[in-house]
matplotlib code that plots the C-alpha trace (Angstrom):
import matplotlib.pyplot as plt

x = [-3.8, -2.3, -3.4, -0.1, 0.0, -2.3, -1.0, -1.5, -0.5, 1.7, 3.4, 5.5, 5.8, 8.3, 6.4, 3.0, 4.4, 6.0, 2.6, 1.1, 3.9, 3.3, -0.6, -0.1, 3.3, 4.8, 8.3, 10.2, 10.5, 11.8, 12.5, 14.0, 13.5, 10.5, 8.6, 8.2, 6.8, 6.0, 5.3, 2.0, 2.5, -0.5, -0.7, 0.4, 3.0, 0.8, 1.6, 0.4, 2.8, 1.5, 3.0, 3.4, 5.0, 6.0, 3.0, 3.6, 0.0, -2.2, -6.1, -7.4, -10.9, -10.9, -10.3, -12.2, -10.3, -10.5, -8.6, -10.9, -8.6, -9.5, -7.4, -6.7, -9.4, -12.0, -12.7, -15.6, -16.9, -20.3, -18.9, -17.4, -20.7, -22.3, -22.5, -21.9, -20.1, -19.8, -16.5, -14.9, -13.5, -9.9, -7.3, -3.9, -1.2, -1.7, -5.6, -6.5, -9.4, -9.6, -11.7, -11.1, -13.9, -15.7, -14.2, -10.7, -8.3, -5.5, -3.1, -3.7, -1.6, -0.7, -4.1, -5.1, -6.2, -9.7, -10.9, -10.5, -13.3, -13.6, -16.4, -18.0, -21.1, -22.4, -21.1, -22.5, -21.1, -17.7, -17.5, -17.6, -15.1, -12.6, -13.4, -12.3, -9.4, -7.8, -9.2, -11.1, -14.7, -17.8, -18.8, -21.9, -24.0, -23.0, -22.2, -20.3, -17.7, -14.8, -12.8, -9.6, -10.0, -8.2, -10.6, -7.4, -6.4, -8.0, -11.7, -12.4, -15.7, -17.6, -19.5, -21.6, -19.9, -20.9, -21.2, -20.4, -17.1, -16.6, -14.9, -11.9, -11.5, -11.8, -9.5, -7.7, -8.2, -6.2, -8.2, -11.9, -14.0, -14.0, -10.4, -9.4, -9.3, -6.9]
y = [-11.4, -8.8, -8.6, -7.9, -9.4, -9.2, -12.0, -11.8, -14.9, -13.5, -15.1, -12.0, -10.7, -8.1, -6.3, -6.7, -5.5, -2.5, -1.7, -1.7, 0.2, 3.0, 3.0, 3.1, 4.9, 2.0, 0.9, -2.5, -4.6, -7.8, -8.5, -11.9, -14.8, -16.0, -12.9, -9.2, -7.7, -3.9, -2.1, 0.3, 2.1, 3.3, 5.8, 4.6, 2.5, 0.0, -1.5, -4.0, -5.9, -6.6, -10.1, -11.0, -14.7, -16.5, -18.6, -20.3, -20.4, -17.8, -18.0, -14.2, -16.0, -17.5, -14.0, -13.4, -10.7, -7.2, -4.2, -1.1, 2.4, 5.9, 9.2, 10.7, 13.9, 11.5, 9.2, 10.6, 9.4, 9.0, 6.2, 4.1, 3.1, 2.6, -1.2, -0.1, 3.3, 4.6, 3.0, 2.2, -1.3, -1.5, -4.5, -4.5, -5.7, -9.4, -8.8, -8.9, -6.7, -3.9, -1.1, 3.1, 5.1, 7.8, 8.5, 9.0, 9.4, 6.7, 9.5, 11.3, 9.0, 7.9, 6.1, 5.1, 1.6, 2.4, -1.3, -4.9, -6.9, -10.6, -12.4, -15.3, -17.2, -15.5, -12.2, -11.8, -15.2, -14.4, -10.9, -12.7, -15.0, -12.3, -10.0, -12.7, -13.5, -10.0, -8.2, -5.6, -4.7, -4.7, -1.5, 0.0, 0.8, -2.5, -5.8, -6.9, -4.0, -4.5, -1.4, -1.6, -0.9, 2.6, 3.5, 4.0, 2.1, 0.1, -1.5, -5.2, -5.4, -9.0, -9.1, -12.0, -14.1, -13.4, -17.0, -20.3, -21.9, -24.8, -28.3, -27.1, -23.4, -25.8, -28.8, -27.6, -28.9, -32.1, -33.4, -33.6, -33.7, -37.3, -37.6, -34.7, -36.7, -39.0]
z = [28.1, 25.8, 22.3, 20.4, 17.0, 13.8, 11.3, 7.3, 5.5, 2.9, -0.3, -0.8, 2.9, 2.7, -0.1, 1.8, 5.2, 3.5, 1.8, 5.4, 7.1, 4.5, 5.2, 8.7, 9.6, 11.2, 12.0, 10.8, 13.7, 12.2, 8.2, 7.3, 5.1, 7.5, 7.1, 8.2, 11.3, 11.6, 14.5, 15.3, 18.5, 20.4, 23.3, 26.6, 25.3, 23.6, 20.3, 17.8, 15.8, 12.1, 11.2, 7.6, 7.6, 4.5, 3.6, 0.0, -1.1, 1.2, 0.7, 0.3, -0.4, 3.1, 5.0, 8.1, 9.7, 8.2, 9.2, 9.1, 8.9, 8.9, 8.6, 12.0, 11.6, 10.2, 13.1, 15.0, 18.2, 16.7, 14.3, 17.2, 18.0, 14.6, 13.4, 9.9, 9.5, 6.1, 4.4, 1.1, 0.5, -0.8, -1.4, -0.4, -2.9, -1.9, -2.7, 1.1, 1.8, 4.2, 4.7, 4.8, 6.9, 5.9, 2.5, 3.9, 1.0, 1.1, 0.0, 3.4, 4.8, 7.6, 8.2, 11.6, 12.5, 13.7, 14.3, 13.3, 12.4, 12.8, 11.1, 12.7, 12.9, 16.3, 16.8, 20.3, 21.6, 19.7, 21.3, 24.6, 23.8, 22.7, 25.6, 27.9, 25.9, 25.4, 28.4, 26.3, 27.3, 25.4, 23.8, 26.1, 22.9, 20.9, 22.5, 19.4, 19.7, 22.1, 23.3, 25.1, 28.7, 28.4, 25.7, 23.2, 20.2, 17.6, 18.4, 17.8, 15.8, 15.6, 12.5, 10.9, 8.4, 4.8, 4.2, 6.3, 6.3, 4.1, 5.1, 2.9, 4.6, 8.2, 7.7, 4.5, 0.9, 1.2, 4.2, 4.4, 7.5, 8.0, 7.8, 9.7, 13.1, 12.0]

ax = plt.figure().add_subplot(projection="3d")
ax.plot(x, y, z, "-o")
ax.set_aspect("equal")
plt.show()
């Protein structure tokens, strides 16, 4: 399996996609009425497409995937193994949260995608699931950090969720847990 897409629900896909293109110096892959895709190149011919499909009512409050960025000179190998490296919280133009490591200034663009944080109820269990799905391997220092087998590209970091999901987040606001099976 190959991890090739990171999806951001977007009411304004063109504007949100262009914001991320500027942050990460990516190139537009697709831009049409359905949304925008921009390609982030890694070494060795690997890439990750950032996809911004048109969603009429995205829910930033239910966000559980968080990009972690760093300026190219600011990623220290010692940061990779830290559970909580020093970082600043930011929001993109759609209100989606992301983090910038080590006080990297956003004006020092382009930034690099250092990691993608996934929040869940059981990070160690979830890390095994994502390792099996993506082919990434667990970091020797932290079983909740996944690294591409080549050692390049963004890490996947599994972290505890801040609050449990509600029935509305799982089944949608118009469906209850009882009615979800119908």
